[in-house]
Backbone as CSV, one residue per row, in Angstrom:
resi,resn,N_x,N_y,N_z,CA_x,CA_y,CA_z,C_x,C_y,C_z
1,UNK,-24.663,-88.871,44.852,-23.940,-88.252,43.734,-24.305,-88.910,42.420
2,UNK,-24.441,-90.247,42.471,-24.784,-90.965,41.235,-26.164,-90.554,40.767
3,UNK,-27.147,-90.394,41.749,-28.501,-90.000,41.372,-28.506,-88.597,40.784
4,UNK,-27.748,-87.691,41.376,-27.676,-86.315,40.854,-27.105,-86.289,39.461
5,UNK,-26.078,-87.091,39.238,-25.471,-87.144,37.901,-26.445,-87.689,36.898
6,UNK,-27.233,-88.680,37.330,-28.232,-89.263,36.410,-29.288,-88.247,36.043
7,UNK,-29.777,-87.427,37.013,-30.795,-86.415,36.736,-30.274,-85.367,35.782
8,UNK,-28.992,-84.969,35.962,-28.451,-83.970,35.046,-28.390,-84.514,33.630
9,UNK,-28.066,-85.816,33.529,-27.997,-86.406,32.192,-29.382,-86.438,31.553
10,UNK,-30.416,-86.709,32.379,-31.766,-86.766,31.831,-32.232,-85.387,31.392
11,UNK,-31.847,-84.349,32.142,-32.314,-83.005,31.817,-31.590,-82.387,30.646
12,UNK,-30.374,-82.808,30.402,-29.616,-82.227,29.287,-30.245,-82.612,27.967
13,UNK,-30.257,-81.670,27.006,-30.876,-81.889,25.697,-29.828,-82.414,24.747
14,UNK,-30.210,-83.384,23.942,-29.279,-83.901,22.940,-28.828,-82.789,22.014
15,UNK,-27.622,-82.912,21.486,-27.120,-81.878,20.562,-28.038,-81.659,19.367
16,UNK,-28.700,-82.688,18.901,-29.590,-82.538,17.737,-30.753,-81.632,18.076
17,UNK,-31.338,-81.797,19.310,-32.450,-80.941,19.705,-31.983,-79.505,19.893
18,UNK,-30.780,-79.320,20.431,-30.264,-77.962,20.592,-30.098,-77.283,19.242
19,UNK,-29.578,-78.041,18.275,-29.419,-77.438,16.938,-30.769,-77.126,16.316
20,UNK,-31.774,-77.975,16.570,-33.115,-77.709,16.022,-33.705,-76.445,16.626
21,UNK,-33.497,-76.262,17.943,-34.020,-75.055,18.591,-33.347,-73.808,18.045
22,UNK,-32.019,-73.912,17.831,-31.318,-72.760,17.273,-31.790,-72.470,15.861
23,UNK,-32.028,-73.506,15.086,-32.516,-73.302,13.717,-33.897,-72.673,13.727
24,UNK,-34.743,-73.090,14.709,-36.091,-72.529,14.774,-36.049,-71.037,15.072
25,UNK,-35.054,-70.626,15.890,-34.927,-69.203,16.206,-34.657,-68.376,14.966
26,UNK,-34.084,-68.986,13.946,-33.751,-68.254,12.726,-34.846,-68.345,11.682
27,UNK,-35.855,-69.193,11.916,-36.904,-69.372,10.918,-37.839,-68.170,10.884
28,UNK,-38.510,-68.020,9.756,-39.317,-66.815,9.509,-40.546,-66.731,10.417
29,UNK,-41.367,-67.793,10.455,-42.646,-67.690,11.150,-42.518,-67.611,12.657
30,UNK,-41.573,-68.365,13.293,-41.412,-68.133,14.750,-41.032,-66.705,15.066
31,UNK,-40.151,-66.107,14.247,-39.783,-64.695,14.492,-40.988,-63.792,14.300
32,UNK,-41.780,-64.074,13.256,-42.974,-63.264,13.013,-43.962,-63.389,14.160
33,UNK,-44.121,-64.620,14.689,-45.064,-64.830,15.783,-44.650,-64.057,17.026
34,UNK,-43.339,-64.053,17.323,-42.884,-63.323,18.505,-43.070,-61.825,18.350
35,UNK,-42.886,-61.329,17.115,-43.029,-59.880,16.919,-44.488,-59.459,16.844
36,UNK,-45.367,-60.332,16.399,-46.761,-59.961,16.173,-47.468,-59.579,17.463
37,UNK,-47.053,-60.171,18.612,-47.769,-59.878,19.854,-47.693,-58.394,20.202
38,UNK,-46.603,-57.725,19.831,-46.495,-56.280,20.114,-47.450,-55.493,19.238
39,UNK,-47.727,-55.973,18.038,-48.695,-55.294,17.166,-50.074,-55.317,17.798
40,UNK,-50.479,-56.496,18.320,-51.793,-56.589,18.940,-51.868,-55.733,20.198
41,UNK,-50.774,-55.626,20.953,-50.748,-54.752,22.124,-50.954,-53.305,21.716
42,UNK,-50.305,-52.874,20.634,-50.455,-51.496,20.165,-51.887,-51.230,19.722
43,UNK,-52.492,-52.198,19.037,-53.878,-52.026,18.604,-54.815,-51.916,19.807
44,UNK,-54.575,-52.712,20.829,-55.418,-52.654,22.020,-55.306,-51.301,22.701
45,UNK,-54.086,-50.775,22.805,-53.898,-49.457,23.419,-54.569,-48.366,22.603
46,UNK,-54.458,-48.450,21.271,-55.097,-47.445,20.412,-56.605,-47.473,20.569
47,UNK,-57.182,-48.693,20.669,-58.625,-48.799,20.848,-59.051,-48.198,22.179
48,UNK,-58.278,-48.495,23.219,-58.627,-47.968,24.528,-58.584,-46.455,24.561
49,UNK,-57.554,-45.869,23.924,-57.457,-44.414,23.894,-58.639,-43.807,23.144
50,UNK,-59.005,-44.393,22.023,-60.120,-43.863,21.236,-61.413,-43.937,22.023
51,UNK,-61.594,-45.038,22.780,-62.819,-45.185,23.548,-62.929,-44.116,24.624
52,UNK,-61.803,-43.841,25.279,-61.831,-42.848,26.358,-61.939,-41.440,25.801
53,UNK,-61.143,-41.154,24.762,-61.004,-39.781,24.296,-62.263,-39.278,23.609
54,UNK,-62.901,-40.117,22.806,-64.025,-39.634,22.020,-65.364,-39.888,22.686
55,UNK,-65.358,-40.354,23.912,-66.595,-40.410,24.652,-66.950,-39.012,25.126
56,UNK,-68.202,-38.643,24.996,-68.621,-37.296,25.390,-68.964,-37.293,26.871
57,UNK,-68.513,-36.278,27.576,-68.738,-36.239,29.017,-70.160,-35.906,29.381
58,UNK,-70.482,-36.156,30.619,-71.738,-35.736,31.227,-72.951,-36.202,30.449
59,UNK,-73.142,-37.480,30.361,-74.386,-38.006,29.824,-74.453,-38.067,28.324
60,UNK,-73.354,-37.838,27.600,-73.402,-37.889,26.149,-73.052,-39.266,25.646
61,UNK,-73.023,-39.405,24.328,-72.615,-40.654,23.696,-71.434,-40.362,22.813
62,UNK,-70.797,-41.395,22.289,-69.618,-41.223,21.456,-69.959,-40.750,20.069
63,UNK,-68.910,-40.285,19.343,-69.109,-39.816,17.970,-69.632,-40.935,17.100
64,UNK,-69.098,-42.124,17.276,-69.542,-43.240,16.443,-71.022,-43.533,16.630
65,UNK,-71.504,-43.502,17.893,-72.925,-43.735,18.131,-73.775,-42.651,17.485
66,UNK,-73.294,-41.420,17.538,-74.070,-40.310,16.976,-74.184,-40.440,15.460
67,UNK,-73.046,-40.742,14.811,-73.076,-40.901,13.358,-73.939,-42.087,12.966
68,UNK,-73.859,-43.175,13.731,-74.677,-44.340,13.429,-76.154,-43.997,13.536
69,UNK,-76.506,-43.187,14.533,-77.896,-42.783,14.696,-78.363,-41.966,13.499
70,UNK,-77.499,-41.082,13.012,-77.877,-40.275,11.857,-78.112,-41.134,10.621
71,UNK,-77.207,-42.068,10.374,-77.280,-42.877,9.162,-78.388,-43.916,9.224
72,UNK,-78.779,-44.329,10.418,-79.778,-45.380,10.549,-81.173,-44.852,10.837
73,UNK,-81.343,-43.550,10.796,-82.683,-43.007,10.968,-83.566,-43.459,9.802
74,UNK,-84.787,-43.923,10.078,-85.651,-44.356,8.982,-86.037,-43.176,8.093
75,UNK,-86.026,-43.418,6.792,-86.421,-42.378,5.851,-87.929,-42.199,5.928
76,UNK,-88.361,-40.959,5.876,-89.785,-40.660,5.990,-90.583,-41.426,4.948
77,UNK,-91.760,-41.879,5.356,-92.600,-42.681,4.459,-93.100,-41.880,3.268
78,UNK,-93.094,-40.541,3.387,-93.576,-39.742,2.271,-92.468,-39.381,1.283
79,UNK,-91.270,-39.936,1.470,-90.194,-39.720,0.515,-90.489,-40.492,-0.760
80,UNK,-90.405,-39.850,-1.910,-90.710,-40.548,-3.164,-89.672,-41.614,-3.470
81,UNK,-90.004,-42.470,-4.407,-89.059,-43.492,-4.827,-87.878,-42.837,-5.536
82,UNK,-86.819,-43.615,-5.701,-85.623,-43.075,-6.337,-85.912,-42.636,-7.769
83,UNK,-86.672,-43.422,-8.512,-86.991,-43.058,-9.898,-87.824,-41.791,-9.955
84,UNK,-88.827,-41.687,-9.067,-89.661,-40.483,-9.037,-88.844,-39.261,-8.632
85,UNK,-87.922,-39.445,-7.691,-87.097,-38.327,-7.248,-86.163,-37.872,-8.366
86,UNK,-85.612,-38.816,-9.105,-84.770,-38.445,-10.257,-85.577,-37.635,-11.275
87,UNK,-86.757,-38.081,-11.530,-87.608,-37.391,-12.519,-87.942,-35.981,-12.049
88,UNK,-88.223,-35.836,-10.748,-88.565,-34.511,-10.219,-87.379,-33.556,-10.334
89,UNK,-86.183,-34.031,-10.058,-84.986,-33.192,-10.159,-84.709,-32.839,-11.618
90,UNK,-84.949,-33.775,-12.516,-84.748,-33.496,-13.938,-85.690,-32.392,-14.412
91,UNK,-86.894,-32.362,-13.866,-87.862,-31.335,-14.257,-87.591,-30.000,-13.570
92,UNK,-87.155,-30.048,-12.305,-86.916,-28.819,-11.538,-85.596,-28.955,-10.760
93,UNK,-84.474,-28.788,-11.422,-83.173,-28.986,-10.758,-82.876,-27.952,-9.675
94,UNK,-83.537,-26.799,-9.720,-83.283,-25.755,-8.720,-84.302,-25.761,-7.585
95,UNK,-85.084,-26.810,-7.503,-86.061,-26.939,-6.422,-85.389,-27.622,-5.233
96,UNK,-85.235,-26.918,-4.104,-84.552,-27.525,-2.956,-85.215,-28.821,-2.479
97,UNK,-86.552,-28.830,-2.461,-87.246,-30.013,-1.974,-86.999,-31.212,-2.885
98,UNK,-86.924,-30.978,-4.179,-86.675,-32.070,-5.121,-85.272,-32.653,-4.893
99,UNK,-84.298,-31.788,-4.674,-82.937,-32.265,-4.409,-82.870,-33.023,-3.081
100,UNK,-83.587,-32.519,-2.067,-83.592,-33.187,-0.767,-84.262,-34.556,-0.866
101,UNK,-85.365,-34.630,-1.618,-86.039,-35.918,-1.802,-85.132,-36.915,-2.516
102,UNK,-84.395,-36.445,-3.509,-83.477,-37.338,-4.222,-82.361,-37.809,-3.292
103,UNK,-81.865,-36.916,-2.465,-80.808,-37.289,-1.529,-81.297,-38.361,-0.554
104,UNK,-82.499,-38.177,-0.024,-83.043,-39.148,0.929,-83.351,-40.474,0.254
105,UNK,-83.888,-40.419,-0.951,-84.204,-41.652,-1.664,-82.934,-42.429,-1.997
106,UNK,-81.892,-41.718,-2.424,-80.621,-42.379,-2.729,-80.003,-42.970,-1.471
107,UNK,-80.099,-42.249,-0.355,-79.572,-42.764,0.903,-80.305,-44.036,1.313
108,UNK,-81.639,-44.040,1.128,-82.424,-45.218,1.483,-82.037,-46.426,0.631
109,UNK,-81.621,-46.189,-0.593,-81.221,-47.271,-1.494,-79.745,-47.634,-1.347
110,UNK,-79.040,-46.942,-0.455,-77.634,-47.240,-0.236,-76.705,-46.678,-1.299
111,UNK,-77.180,-45.749,-2.116,-76.356,-45.135,-3.151,-75.731,-43.856,-2.568
112,UNK,-74.636,-44.032,-1.846,-74.063,-42.928,-1.084,-73.510,-41.827,-1.971
113,UNK,-72.893,-42.175,-3.096,-72.345,-41.144,-3.979,-73.441,-40.220,-4.478
114,UNK,-74.552,-40.799,-4.910,-75.679,-39.989,-5.382,-76.287,-39.196,-4.232
115,UNK,-76.392,-39.806,-3.063,-76.949,-39.102,-1.908,-76.095,-37.891,-1.551
116,UNK,-74.784,-38.062,-1.529,-73.895,-36.949,-1.201,-74.001,-35.847,-2.249
117,UNK,-74.006,-36.222,-3.520,-74.106,-35.227,-4.586,-75.410,-34.441,-4.479
118,UNK,-76.495,-35.124,-4.153,-77.794,-34.447,-4.042,-77.854,-33.561,-2.803
119,UNK,-77.293,-34.035,-1.699,-77.235,-33.190,-0.501,-76.371,-31.954,-0.756
120,UNK,-75.310,-32.098,-1.535,-74.473,-30.943,-1.853,-75.256,-29.928,-2.702
121,UNK,-76.042,-30.440,-3.642,-76.889,-29.539,-4.446,-77.903,-28.831,-3.544
122,UNK,-78.504,-29.587,-2.639,-79.462,-28.999,-1.698,-78.769,-27.979,-0.807
123,UNK,-77.547,-28.246,-0.442,-76.775,-27.341,0.412,-76.554,-25.994,-0.258
124,UNK,-76.306,-25.999,-1.564,-76.121,-24.727,-2.275,-77.428,-23.943,-2.370
125,UNK,-78.553,-24.667,-2.431,-79.857,-24.014,-2.553,-80.407,-23.589,-1.190
126,UNK,-80.080,-24.348,-0.158,-80.578,-24.049,1.185,-79.473,-24.361,2.191
127,UNK,-78.533,-23.435,2.362,-77.345,-23.714,3.183,-77.568,-23.691,4.686
128,UNK,-78.746,-23.272,5.146,-78.969,-23.100,6.585,-79.839,-24.204,7.181
129,UNK,-79.778,-25.410,6.630,-80.536,-26.541,7.156,-79.578,-27.431,7.959
130,UNK,-79.570,-27.310,9.286,-78.592,-28.071,10.075,-78.797,-29.583,10.000
131,UNK,-80.043,-30.031,9.905,-80.284,-31.473,9.837,-79.675,-32.072,8.576
132,UNK,-79.857,-31.387,7.449,-79.296,-31.890,6.197,-77.768,-31.851,6.236
133,UNK,-77.209,-30.812,6.839,-75.757,-30.716,6.939,-75.181,-31.834,7.813
134,UNK,-75.866,-32.142,8.912,-75.380,-33.224,9.775,-75.439,-34.570,9.053
135,UNK,-76.503,-34.797,8.291,-76.596,-36.044,7.537,-75.514,-36.110,6.471
136,UNK,-75.265,-34.993,5.799,-74.224,-34.954,4.777,-72.851,-35.220,5.394
137,UNK,-72.578,-34.627,6.539,-71.302,-34.862,7.214,-71.160,-36.328,7.611
138,UNK,-72.254,-36.938,8.066,-72.211,-38.346,8.440,-71.947,-39.235,7.231
139,UNK,-72.520,-38.892,6.082,-72.282,-39.666,4.862,-70.813,-39.562,4.438
140,UNK,-70.263,-38.357,4.540,-68.825,-38.211,4.272,-68.010,-39.057,5.252
141,UNK,-68.453,-39.103,6.510,-67.752,-39.909,7.490,-67.752,-41.387,7.125
142,UNK,-68.855,-41.862,6.570,-68.918,-43.253,6.122,-67.913,-43.510,5.013
143,UNK,-67.822,-42.595,4.065,-66.873,-42.767,2.965,-65.427,-42.659,3.453
144,UNK,-65.187,-41.783,4.422,-63.839,-41.670,4.990,-63.435,-42.985,5.648
145,UNK,-64.350,-43.562,6.422,-64.050,-44.823,7.096,-63.753,-45.928,6.089
146,UNK,-64.497,-45.959,4.991,-64.263,-46.977,3.965,-62.910,-46.778,3.291
147,UNK,-62.567,-45.528,2.993,-61.266,-45.249,2.383,-60.125,-45.590,3.339
148,UNK,-60.309,-45.305,4.620,-59.292,-45.654,5.615,-59.133,-47.168,5.722
149,UNK,-60.239,-47.880,5.616,-60.175,-49.345,5.651,-59.371,-49.877,4.466
150,UNK,-59.623,-49.329,3.278,-58.871,-49.775,2.110,-57.397,-49.415,2.219
151,UNK,-57.113,-48.257,2.786,-55.710,-47.861,2.960,-54.994,-48.800,3.929
152,UNK,-55.672,-49.186,5.011,-55.069,-50.096,5.982,-54.804,-51.459,5.369
153,UNK,-55.774,-51.974,4.618,-55.600,-53.274,3.973,-54.431,-53.236,3.005
154,UNK,-54.368,-52.189,2.190,-53.281,-52.085,1.213,-51.926,-51.952,1.900
155,UNK,-51.869,-51.186,2.983,-50.608,-51.037,3.716,-50.157,-52.363,4.314
156,UNK,-51.114,-53.123,4.840,-50.776,-54.439,5.393,-50.283,-55.387,4.301
157,UNK,-50.911,-55.322,3.136,-50.476,-56.178,2.028,-49.061,-55.812,1.586
158,UNK,-48.762,-54.526,1.540,-47.413,-54.099,1.173,-46.391,-54.579,2.196
159,UNK,-46.757,-54.493,3.482,-45.843,-54.941,4.529,-45.621,-56.448,4.459
160,UNK,-46.682,-57.187,4.208,-46.555,-58.643,4.122,-45.677,-59.045,2.934
161,UNK,-45.833,-58.338,1.815,-45.035,-58.681,0.639,-43.553,-58.411,0.857
162,UNK,-43.236,-57.451,1.708,-41.833,-57.096,1.940,-41.250,-57.740,3.195
163,UNK,-42.016,-58.603,3.874,-41.534,-59.215,5.115,-40.259,-60.035,4.935
164,UNK,-40.134,-60.839,3.874,-38.881,-61.598,3.740,-37.640,-60.712,3.733
165,UNK,-37.711,-59.591,3.037,-36.577,-58.666,3.038,-36.367,-58.047,4.413
166,UNK,-37.464,-57.825,5.130,-37.361,-57.199,6.452,-36.605,-58.083,7.425
167,UNK,-36.826,-59.402,7.354,-36.211,-60.309,8.306,-34.829,-60.778,7.883
168,UNK,-34.441,-60.487,6.668,-33.092,-60.860,6.237,-32.091,-59.882,6.847
169,UNK,-31.033,-60.370,7.490,-30.046,-59.458,8.102,-29.439,-58.518,7.065
170,UNK,-29.303,-57.260,7.443,-28.765,-56.270,6.511,-27.297,-56.532,6.172
171,UNK,-26.573,-57.170,7.101,-25.157,-57.399,6.862,-24.890,-58.705,6.116
172,UNK,-25.972,-59.379,5.702,-25.820,-60.626,4.951,-26.253,-60.403,3.509
173,UNK,-25.299,-60.153,2.643,-25.612,-59.922,1.233,-26.253,-61.150,0.607
174,UNK,-25.808,-62.336,1.038,-26.349,-63.575,0.488,-27.846,-63.699,0.785
175,UNK,-28.241,-63.481,2.076,-29.652,-63.605,2.440,-30.493,-62.488,1.831
176,UNK,-29.922,-61.306,1.697,-30.644,-60.229,1.041,-30.945,-60.594,-0.407
177,UNK,-29.950,-61.140,-1.100,-30.173,-61.559,-2.482,-31.151,-62.723,-2.546
178,UNK,-31.064,-63.622,-1.563,-31.927,-64.801,-1.558,-33.389,-64.426,-1.364
179,UNK,-33.650,-63.426,-0.517,-35.034,-63.051,-0.217,-35.584,-62.024,-1.186
180,UNK,-34.765,-61.495,-2.078,-35.244,-60.531,-3.066,-36.010,-61.273,-4.153
181,UNK,-37.252,-60.871,-4.357,-38.116,-61.528,-5.328,-38.806,-60.467,-6.162
182,UNK,-38.583,-60.428,-7.471,-39.228,-59.410,-8.310,-40.740,-59.427,-8.196
183,UNK,-41.320,-60.629,-8.018,-42.772,-60.719,-7.915,-43.274,-60.046,-6.651
184,UNK,-42.652,-60.354,-5.497,-43.097,-59.730,-4.247,-42.811,-58.236,-4.252
185,UNK,-41.710,-57.826,-4.865,-41.425,-56.391,-4.966,-42.508,-55.682,-5.765
186,UNK,-42.958,-56.328,-6.842,-44.019,-55.739,-7.657,-45.328,-55.668,-6.884
187,UNK,-45.664,-56.748,-6.165,-46.889,-56.757,-5.369,-46.835,-55.695,-4.281
188,UNK,-45.674,-55.553,-3.654,-45.522,-54.540,-2.611,-45.712,-53.139,-3.185
189,UNK,-45.136,-52.884,-4.353,-45.284,-51.569,-4.976,-46.718,-51.266,-5.352
190,UNK,-47.422,-52.275,-5.862,-48.830,-52.072,-6.215,-49.678,-51.791,-4.978
191,UNK,-49.411,-52.515,-3.894,-50.165,-52.296,-2.663,-49.886,-50.910,-2.090
192,UNK,-48.635,-50.480,-2.155,-48.292,-49.144,-1.672,-48.994,-48.071,-2.490
193,UNK,-49.133,-48.298,-3.800,-49.835,-47.336,-4.650,-51.316,-47.263,-4.274
194,UNK,-51.920,-48.421,-3.980,-53.331,-48.418,-3.565,-53.500,-47.715,-2.222
195,UNK,-52.561,-47.946,-1.314,-52.636,-47.277,-0.013,-52.503,-45.768,-0.166
196,UNK,-51.593,-45.338,-1.033,-51.401,-43.908,-1.259,-52.656,-43.271,-1.844
197,UNK,-53.279,-43.965,-2.807,-54.502,-43.430,-3.424,-55.633,-43.348,-2.404
198,UNK,-55.765,-44.369,-1.562,-56.824,-44.358,-0.555,-56.593,-43.251,0.474
199,UNK,-55.346,-43.045,0.874,-55.052,-41.970,1.831,-55.322,-40.601,1.234
200,UNK,-55.052,-40.437,-0.058,-55.364,-39.169,-0.722,-56.876,-38.945,-0.748
201,UNK,-57.626,-40.031,-0.950,-59.089,-39.923,-0.926,-59.582,-39.531,0.459
202,UNK,-58.957,-40.084,1.491,-59.314,-39.724,2.866,-59.128,-38.230,3.085
203,UNK,-58.005,-37.690,2.632,-57.726,-36.267,2.815,-58.758,-35.405,2.097
204,UNK,-59.119,-35.797,0.880,-60.094,-35.028,0.106,-61.465,-35.047,0.769
205,UNK,-61.906,-36.226,1.195,-63.204,-36.342,1.853,-63.224,-35.607,3.190
206,UNK,-62.127,-35.695,3.927,-62.058,-35.019,5.225,-62.115,-33.507,5.057
207,UNK,-61.496,-32.991,3.997,-61.556,-31.550,3.748,-62.991,-31.110,3.473
208,UNK,-63.726,-31.933,2.708,-65.135,-31.611,2.436,-65.952,-31.673,3.720
209,UNK,-65.720,-32.684,4.541,-66.445,-32.814,5.792,-66.109,-31.666,6.746
210,UNK,-64.864,-31.236,6.728,-64.437,-30.131,7.590,-65.213,-28.860,7.264
211,UNK,-65.400,-28.595,5.980,-66.163,-27.410,5.593,-67.597,-27.450,6.091
212,UNK,-68.186,-28.640,6.104,-69.563,-28.778,6.580,-69.643,-28.492,8.082
213,UNK,-68.723,-29.043,8.852,-68.750,-28.800,10.301,-68.467,-27.335,10.626
214,UNK,-67.644,-26.695,9.812,-67.388,-25.272,10.032,-68.673,-24.470,9.892
215,UNK,-69.538,-24.872,8.953,-70.832,-24.207,8.799,-71.806,-24.610,9.906
216,UNK,-71.748,-25.872,10.301,-72.685,-26.369,11.307,-72.530,-25.662,12.641
217,UNK,-71.294,-25.455,13.084,-71.095,-24.842,14.398,-71.495,-23.375,14.387
218,UNK,-71.633,-22.785,13.216,-72.166,-21.428,13.131,-73.679,-21.438,13.293
219,UNK,-74.327,-22.498,12.796,-75.781,-22.614,12.900,-76.207,-23.166,14.248
220,UNK,-75.443,-24.113,14.768,-75.757,-24.746,16.053,-74.510,-24.620,16.932
221,UNK,-74.474,-23.557,17.732,-73.250,-23.263,18.492,-73.322,-23.723,19.942
222,UNK,-74.338,-24.536,20.286,-74.473,-24.987,21.670,-74.434,-26.509,21.784
223,UNK,-73.936,-27.187,20.748,-73.864,-28.640,20.763,-72.399,-29.064,20.874
224,UNK,-71.965,-29.510,22.055,-70.539,-29.847,22.231,-70.079,-30.988,21.334
225,UNK,-70.983,-31.926,21.020,-70.594,-33.044,20.182,-70.198,-32.587,18.788
226,UNK,-70.872,-31.566,18.264,-70.518,-31.038,16.952,-69.091,-30.498,16.944
227,UNK,-68.673,-29.914,18.061,-67.306,-29.384,18.127,-66.284,-30.520,18.156
228,UNK,-66.619,-31.623,18.816,-65.720,-32.780,18.781,-65.656,-33.382,17.377
229,UNK,-66.801,-33.432,16.707,-66.809,-33.946,15.341,-66.015,-33.022,14.416
230,UNK,-66.159,-31.753,14.630,-65.393,-30.779,13.847,-63.893,-30.988,14.073
231,UNK,-63.508,-31.167,15.326,-62.092,-31.394,15.636,-61.577,-32.679,14.997
232,UNK,-62.386,-33.724,15.035,-61.980,-34.996,14.444,-61.790,-34.850,12.933
233,UNK,-62.728,-34.158,12.275,-62.602,-33.934,10.834,-61.369,-33.095,10.519
234,UNK,-61.095,-32.090,11.352,-59.930,-31.229,11.128,-58.627,-32.012,11.266
235,UNK,-58.563,-32.894,12.258,-57.350,-33.696,12.426,-57.159,-34.658,11.254
236,UNK,-58.257,-35.247,10.785,-58.159,-36.150,9.637,-57.670,-35.399,8.408
237,UNK,-58.133,-34.158,8.262,-57.701,-33.321,7.141,-56.353,-32.657,7.408
238,UNK,-55.782,-32.896,8.580,-54.495,-32.331,8.988,-54.533,-30.801,9.038
239,UNK,-55.705,-30.266,9.369,-55.856,-28.834,9.611,-55.829,-28.643,11.129
240,UNK,-54.635,-28.574,11.688,-54.491,-28.597,13.137,-54.944,-27.296,13.797
241,UNK,-54.856,-26.187,13.099,-55.347,-24.923,13.659,-56.859,-24.998,13.880
242,UNK,-57.579,-25.528,12.893,-59.031,-25.682,13.051,-59.350,-26.681,14.152
243,UNK,-58.537,-27.726,14.269,-58.759,-28.708,15.326,-58.630,-28.068,16.700
244,UNK,-57.627,-27.221,16.873,-57.449,-26.522,18.152,-58.658,-25.654,18.462
245,UNK,-59.120,-24.912,17.463,-60.297,-24.056,17.650,-61.518,-24.881,18.043
246,UNK,-61.685,-26.029,17.394,-62.839,-26.880,17.678,-62.763,-27.461,19.086
247,UNK,-61.597,-27.949,19.476,-61.454,-28.504,20.823,-61.684,-27.424,21.890
248,UNK,-61.178,-26.231,21.643,-61.388,-25.142,22.600,-62.860,-24.775,22.685
249,UNK,-63.567,-24.839,21.541,-65.009,-24.597,21.556,-65.743,-25.641,22.386
250,UNK,-65.293,-26.885,22.298,-65.901,-27.944,23.108,-65.702,-27.662,24.593
251,UNK,-64.493,-27.269,24.978,-64.221,-26.995,26.393,-64.981,-25.772,26.889
252,UNK,-65.223,-24.813,26.002,-66.029,-23.653,26.410,-67.447,-24.086,26.787
253,UNK,-67.972,-25.083,26.053,-69.329,-25.552,26.317,-69.375,-26.558,27.460
254,UNK,-68.331,-27.372,27.593,-68.309,-28.401,28.638,-66.954,-28.414,29.353
255,UNK,-66.698,-27.388,30.160,-65.397,-27.321,30.848,-65.206,-28.426,31.868
256,UNK,-66.293,-29.022,32.361,-66.196,-30.065,33.370,-66.512,-31.442,32.809
257,UNK,-66.379,-31.602,31.505,-66.660,-32.893,30.889,-65.691,-33.951,31.397
258,UNK,-66.121,-35.197,31.349,-65.280,-36.292,31.849,-63.977,-36.402,31.066
259,UNK,-64.001,-36.018,29.797,-62.802,-36.118,28.967,-62.126,-34.767,28.764
260,UNK,-62.444,-33.781,29.624,-61.885,-32.442,29.456,-60.362,-32.450,29.564
261,UNK,-59.832,-33.264,30.465,-58.377,-33.305,30.638,-57.701,-33.847,29.379
262,UNK,-58.275,-34.909,28.810,-57.690,-35.464,27.585,-57.779,-34.485,26.427
263,UNK,-58.900,-33.749,26.355,-59.054,-32.758,25.286,-58.009,-31.658,25.429
264,UNK,-57.780,-31.204,26.658,-56.781,-30.157,26.872,-55.388,-30.665,26.527
265,UNK,-55.102,-31.901,26.862,-53.808,-32.476,26.499,-53.644,-32.533,24.986
266,UNK,-54.736,-32.843,24.288,-54.663,-32.882,22.827,-54.444,-31.484,22.259
267,UNK,-55.080,-30.486,22.850,-54.864,-29.099,22.419,-53.394,-28.728,22.574
268,UNK,-52.820,-29.061,23.728,-51.411,-28.743,23.975,-50.502,-29.442,22.967
269,UNK,-50.822,-30.688,22.646,-50.010,-31.421,21.669,-50.094,-30.782,20.293
270,UNK,-51.307,-30.399,19.888,-51.472,-29.786,18.572,-50.797,-28.423,18.502
271,UNK,-50.849,-27.690,19.598,-50.161,-26.397,19.614,-48.656,-26.578,19.500
272,UNK,-48.145,-27.629,20.121,-46.712,-27.916,19.994,-46.359,-28.270,18.555
273,UNK,-47.245,-29.031,17.905,-46.996,-29.414,16.511,-47.030,-28.192,15.601
274,UNK,-48.070,-27.378,15.741,-48.190,-26.203,14.884,-47.091,-25.192,15.184
275,UNK,-46.692,-25.094,16.460,-45.605,-24.184,16.813,-44.294,-24.616,16.205
276,UNK,-44.039,-25.918,16.237,-42.802,-26.430,15.653,-42.800,-26.244,14.141
277,UNK,-43.961,-26.466,13.515,-44.045,-26.291,12.068,-43.851,-24.829,11.687
278,UNK,-44.445,-23.930,12.502,-44.278,-22.507,12.209,-42.845,-22.054,12.379
279,UNK,-42.170,-22.573,13.400,-40.771,-22.202,13.614,-39.897,-22.689,12.475
280,UNK,-40.247,-23.848,11.911,-39.456,-24.374,10.800,-39.602,-23.564,9.540
281,UNK,-40.724,-22.821,9.438,-40.953,-22.001,8.243,-40.322,-20.629,8.339
282,UNK,-39.862,-20.259,9.544,-39.306,-18.929,9.706,-37.939,-18.828,9.035
283,UNK,-37.628,-17.690,8.394,-36.304,-17.533,7.794,-35.219,-17.612,8.860
284,UNK,-34.194,-18.369,8.583,-33.079,-18.484,9.506,-33.320,-19.417,10.656
285,UNK,-34.522,-20.132,10.675,-34.814,-21.027,11.789,-33.860,-22.195,11.818
286,UNK,-33.405,-22.619,10.639,-32.541,-23.802,10.596,-31.148,-23.493,11.116
287,UNK,-30.650,-22.259,10.864,-29.268,-21.963,11.281,-29.213,-21.027,12.489
288,UNK,-30.400,-20.735,13.064,-30.443,-19.983,14.318,-30.370,-18.488,14.122
289,UNK,-30.485,-17.988,12.904,-30.488,-16.543,12.717,-30.423,-16.205,11.267
290,UNK,-30.444,-14.900,10.989,-30.436,-14.441,9.611,-29.048,-14.401,9.033
291,UNK,-28.049,-14.415,9.917,-26.682,-14.380,9.427,-26.121,-12.994,9.294
292,UNK,-26.960,-11.942,9.596,-26.476,-10.552,9.517,-25.954,-10.148,10.881
293,UNK,-24.715,-9.908,11.030,-24.109,-9.504,12.309,-23.894,-7.984,12.323
């Protein structure tokens, strides 16, 4: 009995250590550390879903690999220099070849804005060139990814600036006042504004890319990957009707694809979304009728 009592005394924690542990539970960074693990779990699940969903079935490659291949193709050795291409376009702005040469030269120099503008000019002069359209869509995809990256960074900065307020208990007016900081509030507002601007840019670029894929599938109607790219652009642009059409086009071409089940599930989800949105727009949908008895 004496030995058992001695062991219990050794295992018991001094009151000072117990108070320290309780204080640590209330501290900011331990709470943040415990919550952060769920964020990383969510990111891992999102990555896994993207890897499975956007892989092309039956011997294909993913959308990312395809776009990378387009952007990393070596520019033809007979493409003029950027200065020469600018001069040629200045002399003959309505010459499709001059615009195409300028687009390729700008792309080779990493000047994406100029490359996109020149490809758009070439597109108006020669709209039935599928190779140029695919390259233009890939360039838009690069800009979309960059805008999404900036939006994510800005959103994270806004969240970090507002974290002290987030962890302060809502029922504690004292702690709410203590954690309120005009400087962090200002930083959070600025970051939110940058995120909003970047997301608006994503929508604008995605709409432009969507139009290109809509033309591409008319010119090349037997490439299932183009239909997946079209669907991805439509979802980014929040044009869910076009996304449904694109996914259904993919299944028409590859009904037995490895990811066919996931694609069909996505179609069903989008139809549910568009159906719910349409029902909300109907007169009397909110109150269950027109009110005329």
